[in-house]
C-alpha positions in Angstrom: 0.0 0.0 0.0 1.2 3.5 -0.9 0.2 6.6 1.0 1.2 10.2 0.9 2.1 11.9 4.2 0.8 15.5 3.7 3.5 17.4 5.4 6.3 19.8 4.4 8.1 19.1 7.7 11.0 16.8 6.9 11.5 16.0 10.6 8.0 14.6 10.8 8.4 12.7 7.5 11.6 11.1 8.8 10.1 10.2 12.1 6.9 8.7 10.6 9.0 6.8 8.0 11.1 5.3 10.8 8.1 4.3 12.8 6.4 2.7 9.8 9.6 0.9 9.0 8.8 -0.2 5.5 5.5 -1.7 6.4 4.0 0.6 3.8 5.3 2.9 1.1 5.2 6.5 2.2 5.5 9.4 -0.2 6.3 12.9 0.7 4.7 16.0 -0.9 7.7 16.5 -3.1 7.3 13.0 -4.5 3.9 14.0 -5.8 5.1 17.4 -7.0 3.2 19.3 -4.4 5.3 22.3 -3.4 2.5 24.3 -1.9 2.3 25.3 1.8 -0.8 23.6 3.0 -3.0 25.8 5.3 -3.8 25.1 8.9 -6.8 27.3 9.6 -8.9 25.2 12.0 -9.2 25.6 15.7 -8.5 22.0 16.6 -5.8 19.4 16.0 -8.3 17.1 14.3 -9.5 20.0 12.1 -6.0 20.9 10.9 -5.0 17.3 10.3 -8.2 16.7 8.2 -7.7 20.0 6.3 -4.2 19.0 5.2 -5.3 15.4 4.2 -8.3 16.7 2.3 -6.2 19.2 0.4 -3.9 16.4 -0.9 -6.7 13.9 -1.6 -8.9 16.4 -3.4 -6.2 18.1 -5.4 -3.8 15.2 -6.2 -6.0 12.2 -5.8 -3.8 10.2 -3.6 -4.8 8.2 -0.5 -3.0 10.1 2.2 -2.7 11.1 5.8 -1.7 14.2 7.7 -1.1 15.0 11.3 -1.3 17.9 13.7 0.4 18.1 17.0 0.0 20.4 20.0 1.8 20.8 23.3 -0.8 21.5 26.0 0.6 23.0 29.2 -1.9 23.0 32.1 -0.5 26.1 33.8 -0.9 28.0 30.6 -4.6 27.0 30.2 -3.6 24.5 27.5 -1.5 26.8 25.5 0.2 26.7 23.0 -2.1 23.8 21.9 -3.3 24.0 18.3 -1.0 27.0 17.8 2.2 25.2 18.9 4.0 25.7 15.5 3.3 29.4 15.5 3.1 30.2 19.2 5.6 33.1 19.0 4.0 34.4 15.8 3.9 33.7 12.1 7.2 33.0 10.3 9.0 32.0 13.4 11.0 28.8 14.3 10.7 26.4 17.2 13.5 28.2 19.0 11.3 31.3 19.2 8.4 29.1 20.4 10.4 27.4 23.1 11.8 30.7 24.3 8.3 32.1 24.6 7.1 29.1 26.6 10.2 29.2 28.9 9.7 32.9 29.5 6.0 32.5 30.3 6.8 29.6 32.7 9.8 31.2 34.4 8.0 31.6 37.8 5.5 28.8 37.5 6.1 25.7 39.7 3.3 23.4 38.2 4.9 22.3 34.9 2.7 19.4 33.8 2.2 19.2 30.0 0.8 16.8 27.4 1.8 16.3 23.8 -1.1 15.3 21.6 -1.1 14.2 17.9 -4.1 13.5 15.7 -3.6 11.7 12.4 -6.3 12.0 9.7 -6.3 9.3 7.1 -8.3 9.4 3.8 -8.5 6.2 1.8 -10.8 6.1 -1.2 -12.7 9.1 0.3 -13.3 7.5 3.7 -11.9 9.3 6.7 -10.3 7.8 9.8 -8.6 9.4 12.8 -5.9 8.2 15.2 -4.8 9.9 18.4 -1.7 9.7 20.6 -0.7 11.5 23.7 2.1 11.5 26.2 2.3 13.3 29.5 5.3 15.0 31.0 6.7 18.2 32.3 8.2 21.4 30.9 11.8 21.7 31.9 13.3 25.0 33.0 15.9 25.0 30.3 16.5 23.3 26.9 18.3 20.0 27.1 19.5 17.8 24.2 20.1 18.3 20.5 18.0 15.4 19.0 14.4 15.6 17.8 12.7 18.8 16.8 10.1 21.3 17.9 9.6 21.5 21.7 11.6 18.3 22.3 14.4 20.0 24.2 12.0 21.3 26.9 9.6 18.3 27.3 10.5 15.5 29.6 8.0 12.5 29.5 6.7 10.9 32.7 9.0 8.1 33.9 12.1 9.5 32.3 14.9 11.9 33.4 15.7 12.9 29.9 14.1 15.3 27.5 12.7 14.1 24.2 15.7 15.8 22.6 18.1 13.6 24.8 16.4 10.3 23.9 17.5 8.3 20.9 15.0 8.4 17.9 14.1 4.8 18.5 13.3 5.4 22.2 11.4 8.5 21.5 9.3 6.8 18.8 8.3 4.0 21.2 6.7 6.4 23.7 5.9 9.7 21.8 2.5 11.1 21.0 3.3 10.7 17.2 4.6 7.2 17.8 1.4 6.1 19.6 -0.9 7.6 16.9 1.2 6.1 14.1 1.1 2.7 15.6 -2.7 2.9 15.7 -2.6 4.0 12.0 -0.3 1.0 11.2 -2.6 -1.5 13.0 -5.6 -0.2 11.1 -3.8 -0.3 7.7 -2.6 -3.9 8.3 -6.2 -4.9 8.8 -7.0 -3.5 5.3 -4.4 -5.6 3.5 
């Protein structure tokens, strides 16, 4: 089975490809000659994931999936949430986003957080959704150089390392994206 992963984020593409581990053939947007930036205009993770998947399915005709991920911090009333990728503003990077979170949490003692991922899958027009989440805490400083996004400031429950300090294999076993992707794989294997 061949699927398009509707993302321009090469880190996500690499991570998902590693988790899927040749169980299915995954194409990136460049493989289907899609060089457009796909909008994320919805107010929920599920809405954004579906918006991206529908864009590729409707415009290019490929069975595909897309994800959206949010970091929800309890002491910040669930922020950055659906705005995680652009928390510090439009056209910023995750360094800016992490710095904003660390600045806002500088004096906050309660540091519980949850990473959530929703994957929207479209096969022959039918839509399916898979979710994953992992609980943890926001560190007081960035630690580690692996991973991407908020990984250097997120430490999952049961670990004393940030996501950015874990190996890719270890992170993929426990991460929000890893959990959602494993649900996707299990579903696809039933379709074979």
